[in-house]
C-alpha positions in Angstrom: 142.8 -88.8 155.5 143.3 -93.0 155.3 142.5 -93.1 159.3 139.1 -92.1 158.3 138.4 -94.1 155.3 138.9 -97.7 156.8 136.5 -97.1 159.9 133.9 -95.7 157.2 134.4 -98.5 154.6 134.0 -101.0 157.6 130.9 -99.1 158.6 129.3 -99.3 154.9 130.3 -103.1 154.5 128.6 -103.9 157.9 125.4 -101.8 157.1 124.9 -103.7 153.8 123.5 -106.8 155.3 120.1 -107.6 154.5 117.8 -106.3 157.4 116.2 -108.8 159.4 112.3 -109.3 159.5 109.8 -110.4 162.1 108.8 -114.2 161.4 105.6 -114.2 159.0 104.0 -117.7 158.5 102.4 -116.9 155.0 105.7 -115.5 153.8 108.0 -118.4 155.2 105.9 -120.9 153.1 106.0 -118.7 149.9 108.1 -120.7 147.5 110.0 -118.6 145.0 112.7 -121.2 144.4 115.5 -120.1 146.5 114.0 -119.5 149.8 116.1 -116.7 150.2 113.4 -114.6 152.1 113.5 -117.2 154.9 116.8 -116.2 156.0 115.7 -112.7 156.9 113.4 -113.9 159.5 115.7 -116.7 160.9 116.8 -114.4 163.9 113.3 -113.7 165.2 112.1 -117.5 164.4 114.9 -118.7 166.5 114.5 -116.2 169.3 110.9 -115.7 169.5 108.9 -118.8 168.1 111.1 -122.1 168.3 111.7 -123.5 171.7 112.9 -126.8 173.2 110.3 -128.8 173.9 108.0 -127.7 170.8 106.4 -130.8 169.5 107.0 -131.9 166.0 103.0 -131.3 165.0 103.5 -127.6 166.6 106.6 -127.0 164.3 105.0 -128.3 161.2 101.9 -126.1 161.8 104.2 -123.2 162.1 106.9 -123.8 159.7 105.1 -126.2 157.1 106.5 -129.4 156.0 110.3 -129.6 156.3 112.6 -129.8 153.3 114.4 -132.8 154.6 113.4 -135.3 157.6 115.9 -137.8 158.7 113.6 -140.2 160.5 112.0 -138.5 163.5 115.2 -137.1 164.8 116.0 -134.5 162.5 114.5 -132.1 159.9 115.8 -129.4 157.9 114.5 -126.1 156.4 116.3 -124.1 153.4 116.8 -120.5 154.2 119.0 -119.5 151.6 119.7 -121.4 148.2 121.3 -120.3 144.6 122.0 -123.1 142.2 125.3 -121.4 141.3 126.3 -120.2 144.7 129.1 -121.8 146.7 127.0 -121.9 150.0 123.8 -122.6 151.1 122.1 -122.1 154.5 119.6 -124.4 156.4 117.8 -124.6 159.9 118.3 -127.9 161.2 116.0 -128.9 164.2 116.7 -131.9 166.5 114.0 -134.0 168.0 114.1 -136.4 171.5 112.3 -139.8 170.9 109.0 -138.2 171.8 109.2 -135.9 168.9 109.9 -132.6 170.8 112.7 -130.3 170.0 116.0 -130.7 172.0 118.2 -128.2 169.7 118.1 -126.1 166.6 120.8 -124.1 164.9 121.2 -122.1 161.6 124.1 -123.7 159.2 126.0 -122.7 156.4 126.9 -125.5 153.9 130.0 -124.8 151.5 130.2 -126.5 148.2 133.4 -128.4 147.5 
């Protein structure tokens, strides 16, 4: 009996993760205080929308204004944030000197 229970429990835990959604510009820019809905679109956004060479203007037209900007080399968009949680998630995007995307990644920030 125990042999069958462990795989079943693992299956349940893995399948409880929130389902991913297709990127939707209107939903992305809807501010509800937590940005949690953005994390559900991140896989589609990173795979099908963002690309190296995309300009800052194109990015801003697609995603709106970033939550943080470091000069013209890096921007970030909040993906998941809860005030009392121990982690938050963000999309970090790096730019070249001519304001084109050079790299991007989804990161998890842990609170100390």
